[in-house]
C-alpha positions in Angstrom: -98.4 30.1 151.1 -96.7 33.1 149.5 -97.9 34.6 146.2 -95.2 33.0 144.1 -95.8 29.6 145.6 -99.6 30.0 145.1 -99.1 31.0 141.4 -96.9 27.9 140.9 -99.5 25.7 142.6 -102.4 27.1 140.5 -100.3 26.7 137.3 -99.6 23.1 138.1 -103.3 22.4 138.6 -104.2 24.0 135.2 -101.5 22.0 133.5 -102.8 18.8 135.1 -106.4 19.6 134.0 -105.3 20.3 130.5 -103.4 17.0 130.3 -106.4 15.1 131.6 -108.7 16.8 129.1 -106.4 15.8 126.2 -105.6 12.3 127.4 -108.9 11.2 129.1 -110.9 8.2 128.1 -114.2 8.9 126.3 -117.5 9.3 128.2 -119.9 6.5 128.7 -122.3 8.2 126.3 -119.7 8.2 123.6 -118.7 4.6 124.5 -122.3 3.5 124.1 -121.9 4.0 120.3 -119.7 0.8 120.2 -121.9 -2.0 118.9 -124.5 0.5 117.7 -123.6 3.2 115.2 -120.0 2.0 115.5 -118.7 -1.6 115.4 -117.4 -3.1 118.6 -113.9 -2.1 117.6 -114.8 1.5 116.7 -115.3 1.5 112.9 -118.3 3.1 111.3 -120.9 0.3 111.0 -122.6 1.9 108.0 -121.4 1.6 104.5 -120.6 4.6 102.4 -123.0 6.8 100.3 -122.7 5.0 97.0 -122.5 1.4 98.4 -119.0 0.7 97.3 -118.2 0.1 101.0 -120.8 -2.2 102.5 -122.0 -2.0 106.1 -120.2 -4.1 108.7 -122.4 -7.1 109.5 -120.0 -9.1 111.8 -117.2 -10.1 109.4 -116.5 -13.5 107.9 -118.1 -16.6 109.5 -115.7 -18.9 111.2 -116.6 -21.6 108.6 -116.2 -19.3 105.6 -113.7 -21.7 104.1 -111.5 -24.7 104.7 -108.2 -25.0 106.5 -105.5 -26.8 104.5 -102.9 -29.3 105.9 -100.3 -26.5 106.2 -102.7 -24.2 108.0 -103.5 -22.1 104.9 -107.1 -20.9 104.6 -109.1 -21.3 101.4 -110.1 -18.1 99.7 -113.7 -17.2 100.4 -113.6 -14.8 97.4 -111.9 -17.0 94.9 -114.6 -16.8 92.3 -114.5 -13.0 92.2 -113.1 -11.0 89.3 -111.5 -7.6 89.5 -113.8 -4.6 89.1 -111.0 -2.8 87.3 -107.2 -2.5 87.3 -105.3 0.7 88.2 -102.2 1.2 86.1 -99.7 4.0 85.5 -101.7 4.9 82.4 -105.1 5.4 84.2 -103.9 6.4 87.7 -105.1 10.0 87.3 -108.7 8.7 87.1 -108.4 7.1 90.6 -105.9 9.4 92.3 -108.4 10.7 94.9 -108.5 7.2 96.4 -104.8 6.5 96.1 -101.9 7.5 98.4 -98.8 9.3 97.3 -96.9 6.1 97.8 -99.2 4.1 95.5 -98.9 6.8 92.8 -95.1 6.8 93.2 -95.0 3.0 92.8 -97.2 3.2 89.6 -94.8 5.9 88.3 -91.6 4.0 89.3 -92.8 0.7 87.7 -95.2 1.7 84.9 -94.9 -1.5 83.0 -95.4 -4.0 85.9 -96.9 -2.5 89.1 -100.7 -2.4 89.0 -103.5 -2.7 91.4 -106.4 -5.1 90.8 -109.4 -3.7 92.6 -112.0 -6.2 93.8 -115.4 -5.8 95.5 -115.0 -4.7 99.1 -115.6 -7.1 102.0 -115.5 -6.0 105.6 -114.3 -9.4 106.6 -112.7 -8.7 110.0 -114.1 -10.1 113.3 -112.8 -10.6 116.8 -113.8 -12.8 119.7 -116.5 -11.5 122.0 -114.1 -11.4 124.9 -111.9 -9.0 123.0 -114.9 -6.8 122.1 -115.7 -6.7 125.8 -112.2 -5.6 126.7 -112.2 -2.9 124.1 -115.5 -1.5 125.5 -113.9 -1.4 128.9 -110.8 0.3 127.5 -112.9 3.0 125.9 -114.0 4.5 129.3 -111.0 3.5 131.4 -107.7 3.7 129.4 -105.6 6.8 129.4 -102.3 7.9 127.8 -99.5 8.4 130.3 -95.9 9.6 130.2 -96.6 12.2 127.6 -98.4 9.7 125.4 -95.8 7.0 125.5 -97.6 4.6 127.7 -101.1 3.3 128.7 -102.9 3.2 132.0 -105.8 0.8 132.9 -105.4 -1.1 129.6 -106.8 -4.5 128.9 -105.9 -6.9 126.1 -106.3 -4.8 122.9 -107.3 -1.5 121.3 -107.2 1.1 124.1 -109.0 3.9 122.1 -111.8 2.6 119.9 -113.0 6.2 119.6 -109.7 8.0 119.1 -109.3 11.7 119.8 -105.7 12.0 118.4 -103.2 10.6 116.0 -101.2 9.1 118.9 -104.3 7.2 120.1 -104.7 5.7 116.6 -101.0 4.6 116.7 -101.5 2.9 120.0 -104.5 1.1 118.6 -102.2 -0.3 115.9 -99.5 -1.2 118.4 -101.9 -3.1 120.7 -104.4 -4.5 118.2 -105.6 -8.1 118.7 -103.4 -10.6 117.0 -104.5 -13.9 118.5 -102.8 -13.6 121.9 -99.9 -15.9 121.0 -98.7 -17.2 117.7 -95.9 -19.5 116.4 -95.1 -19.6 112.7 -92.5 -20.3 110.1 -92.1 -17.8 107.4 -89.7 -16.5 104.7 -88.2 -13.1 104.0 -86.7 -11.9 100.8 -84.7 -8.9 99.9 -84.4 -9.2 96.1 -81.8 -7.3 94.1 -83.0 -4.9 91.4 -83.1 -7.7 88.9 -85.4 -9.8 91.1 -82.8 -12.4 92.2 -83.0 -13.3 95.9 -81.9 -15.6 98.6 -84.8 -16.6 101.0 -84.2 -16.2 104.7 -86.2 -18.7 106.8 -87.5 -17.8 110.3 -89.2 -19.5 113.2 -91.1 -16.7 114.9 -93.3 -16.5 118.0 -94.8 -13.9 120.2 -96.9 -14.1 123.3 -98.9 -11.3 124.8 -98.6 -11.0 128.6 -102.0 -12.3 129.4 -101.2 -15.5 127.6 -98.3 -16.4 129.9 -99.0 -19.3 132.2 -97.5 -17.4 135.1 -99.2 -14.1 134.3 -100.6 -12.3 137.3 -103.5 -9.9 136.4 -103.1 -8.1 139.7 -99.5 -7.3 138.9 -99.4 -7.1 135.1 -96.0 -5.3 134.9 -94.9 -3.1 132.1 -94.3 -5.7 129.3 -97.0 -5.8 126.6 -95.7 -8.8 124.7 -92.7 -11.1 124.3 -91.2 -11.8 120.8 -88.6 -14.3 119.7 -87.2 -14.9 116.2 -84.8 -17.6 115.1 -83.2 -17.7 111.7 -83.0 -21.3 110.4 -81.5 -20.7 106.9 -79.3 -19.8 105.0 -76.3 -21.3 106.8 -74.5 -18.0 107.3 -77.3 -16.7 109.4 -78.8 -20.0 110.9 -79.0 -20.1 114.6 -79.1 -16.3 115.2 -81.9 -15.3 117.6 -83.6 -12.0 118.4 -85.5 -11.6 121.7 -87.7 -8.6 122.5 -89.6 -7.6 125.6 -92.0 -4.9 124.3 -92.9 -2.5 127.1 -96.1 -0.5 127.4 -94.4 2.6 128.8 -91.2 2.9 126.8 -90.2 6.1 128.5 -90.4 4.5 132.0 -88.7 1.3 130.7 -87.4 1.2 127.1 -87.8 -1.9 125.0 -85.5 -4.6 126.1 -83.8 -6.6 123.3 -81.1 -9.3 123.1 -79.5 -11.1 120.2 -77.8 -14.5 120.2 -75.1 -14.8 117.6 -74.6 -18.5 116.7 -71.1 -17.9 115.3 -69.9 -16.2 118.5 -72.1 -18.4 120.8 -72.9 -15.4 123.0 -75.9 -13.4 124.1 -75.7 -9.7 124.2 -78.0 -6.7 124.7 -79.3 -5.1 121.5 -80.4 -1.6 122.2 -80.1 -0.9 118.4 -83.2 -2.9 117.7 -85.4 0.2 118.1 -86.2 3.3 116.1 -84.0 3.5 113.0 -81.5 0.9 114.1 -80.7 -1.7 111.4 -82.9 -4.7 111.8 -81.1 -8.1 111.7 -81.0 -10.1 108.5 -82.8 -7.3 106.5 -79.8 -6.5 104.2 -80.2 -2.8 105.0 -83.7 -2.6 103.6 -85.6 -2.1 106.8 -85.0 -0.3 110.1 -86.2 -1.7 113.4 -89.5 0.2 113.6 -90.5 -0.7 110.1 -91.4 -4.2 111.1 -95.1 -4.7 111.4 -95.5 -1.5 109.4 -94.6 0.4 112.6 -93.6 -0.8 116.0 -92.0 0.4 119.2 -92.0 3.7 121.0 -93.8 6.6 119.3 -92.0 9.3 121.3 -89.7 10.7 118.5 -92.7 12.0 116.4 -95.6 14.3 116.7 -98.6 12.3 115.4 -101.3 14.4 113.7 -104.7 12.9 113.0 -105.7 14.0 109.5 -109.1 12.3 109.6 -110.6 9.5 107.6 -110.4 8.8 103.9 -111.6 6.1 101.4 -108.6 4.4 99.9 -107.8 1.3 97.8 -105.9 -0.8 100.2 -104.5 -4.4 100.3 -107.3 -6.6 101.7 -108.4 -10.2 101.8 -105.1 -11.4 100.2 -105.7 -15.1 100.4 -104.4 -15.6 96.8 -101.1 -14.1 97.9 -100.9 -16.7 100.7 -101.8 -19.7 98.5 -99.8 -22.9 99.0 -100.2 -23.4 95.3 -97.6 -20.7 94.7 -93.9 -20.9 95.1 -91.7 -18.0 96.4 -90.4 -17.4 92.9 -93.9 -16.9 91.7 -94.5 -14.1 94.3 -91.1 -12.3 94.5 -90.3 -10.3 91.4 -88.1 -7.5 90.4 -89.1 -4.2 92.0 -92.2 -5.4 93.8 -94.4 -8.4 94.5 -96.1 -10.1 91.5 -99.2 -8.0 90.8 -101.1 -11.0 89.6 -101.6 -12.2 93.1 -102.3 -9.0 95.1 -105.8 -7.8 95.8 -107.0 -4.3 96.7 -110.4 -3.1 98.0 -112.0 0.2 98.8 -112.0 0.7 102.6 -112.1 3.6 105.1 -108.8 4.4 106.8 -107.6 6.7 109.5 -104.8 8.9 108.1 -102.1 10.0 110.6 -99.1 12.1 109.7 -95.9 11.8 111.9 -93.4 14.7 111.9 -90.0 14.2 113.6 -89.9 16.3 116.8 -87.3 19.1 116.9 -84.0 17.8 118.3 -84.9 14.1 117.7 -83.2 11.8 115.2 -84.5 9.3 112.7 -83.9 8.3 109.1 -87.5 9.2 108.3 -88.2 12.8 108.9 -91.9 12.2 108.1 -94.2 9.2 107.9 -97.8 9.0 106.8 -99.7 5.9 107.9 -103.1 4.6 106.7 -104.9 2.5 109.4 -107.8 0.2 108.5 -110.8 1.2 110.5 -112.0 -2.4 110.9 -108.8 -3.8 112.4 -106.6 -0.9 113.5 -103.9 -2.4 111.3 -101.6 -0.1 109.4 -102.1 -1.2 105.8 -100.1 1.5 104.0 -97.2 3.8 105.0 -95.2 6.4 103.2 -91.7 7.3 104.5 -90.0 10.6 103.7 -86.3 11.5 104.1 -84.9 14.8 105.6 -85.4 16.6 102.3 -89.1 15.7 102.4 -88.6 13.3 99.5 -90.8 10.2 99.4 -88.3 7.4 100.0 -89.9 4.1 101.0 -93.5 2.8 100.6 -94.9 0.0 102.7 -97.8 -2.3 102.0 -99.4 -4.6 104.6 -101.5 -7.4 103.0 -104.5 -8.1 105.3 -105.6 -11.7 105.3 -108.0 -12.4 108.2 -107.7 -15.7 109.9 -111.5 -16.2 109.9 -111.6 -19.6 111.6 -110.0 -18.0 114.7 -111.4 -14.5 114.3 -108.0 -12.8 114.0 -107.4 -9.8 111.8 -104.0 -10.8 110.4 -101.2 -9.0 108.6 -99.8 -12.0 106.6 -97.3 -10.5 104.2 -95.7 -7.0 104.4 -93.4 -5.3 101.9 -91.3 -2.2 102.1 -90.3 -0.7 98.7 -87.3 1.6 98.2 -88.2 4.0 95.5 -84.5 5.1 95.1 -82.5 1.9 94.9 -85.2 -0.2 93.3 -85.0 -2.9 96.0 -87.5 -4.0 98.6 -88.0 -6.4 101.5 -90.9 -8.7 101.9 -91.6 -10.9 105.0 -94.3 -13.2 106.2 -94.3 -15.5 103.1 -95.6 -19.0 103.9 -96.5 -20.4 100.5 -94.0 -23.3 100.6 -94.0 -23.9 104.4 -95.5 -27.2 105.6 -95.9 -26.4 109.3 -99.2 -25.0 110.3 -99.3 -21.8 112.3 -100.0 -22.4 116.0 -102.3 -19.9 117.6 -103.2 -19.6 121.2 -100.4 -21.6 122.8 -99.5 -20.9 126.4 -95.9 -20.1 127.4 -93.9 -19.4 130.5 -92.1 -16.2 131.1 -88.9 -18.3 131.3 -89.3 -19.1 127.6 -88.6 -15.5 126.8 -85.5 -14.8 128.9 -81.9 -14.2 127.7 -80.9 -17.5 129.3 -83.3 -19.3 126.9 -81.7 -17.8 123.8 -78.6 -20.0 123.8 -80.5 -23.2 123.6 -82.9 -21.8 121.0 -80.1 -20.8 118.7 -78.0 -24.1 118.8 -77.3 -25.0 115.1 
């Protein structure tokens, strides 16, 4: 081997070792913290110094409340009163525990936007089988393809003890959501005066291990399958979106199709990714805004900023109440503040900066990830001028009888045009949510779209 070749060989080894040191799973000694000083999902088990955040003791019991006829859970904290309310007038007093997006919303809507802060409850819990998978992931799962995929991953939460911002993002993308879920829900994109036309959806998703024909020896590259049917209004009824969400989106980008009922045709939909317009959203949301953030993370550099105590949306059973109508919840500028609930929790803070040469409507994003669930609960979005543009809130409502941390309602507010989009509303829906159903891979093929979308 000549000198040049030897130098290249040694350089390749150094690069490989550096990559492994950055992207390796944690040691067994570190992983042993799970279930001890850390919760089984990787949060700090202890409370905070002044007791305003309690220790985690296992989350809500499965019988913490009752299940209504429409599947709505009763509020275990219904008798509680707010500790205090944050308004535009007193925001400075609490600003250390508020995000720039929350402060901007208080300033934008000084007469109506407010945050009722309640006692904090660490209510999230997961099944033991998921905790076991997470423990295995801690010592086995690695980032691959420059951080855009996972290797040796099982079920949920690959990095319960994250070493980077990208690992935190992957924990959100793969968090446990019940394996498979069918639900009906409503979306609204109110005008600045609060008027809106509800859009009704039948939605379902199935993680790969919930397929009847799943082969664990050959899991493939698809993480989950997603299908969304619009049932009303008439101008949109019958349109269907189908997504195959891949684990390694560099090796195999997300596959998406749409069925247009008016044209009666199925076509590929590569625009349902990144900042492509999301169907039926009236221009108020791009594709990767859904679920607070979804899809490939490759266009951003994700910087882990550490942990912080923040007032975040949590235990929002009141917002999900079947005693309310959509007109009660959806108001001008933002959701009705009478029905939202905030608690003090610890969050991971991750800042995403658009990579040089990449394109996206959002030049910067800052996400706030609940330590007990790995769910993004708040997100701030900045435009190319570094101006805060859109603010997202994810209203955590754990499904305690099934041990599923759940993002029930999510809202994305546009600070500039005064509009917003809210999805996940179920207040007036009569069909209970179906969790844990088994599906076939054939249920999520382009060929199945046409029959799903018949009006």
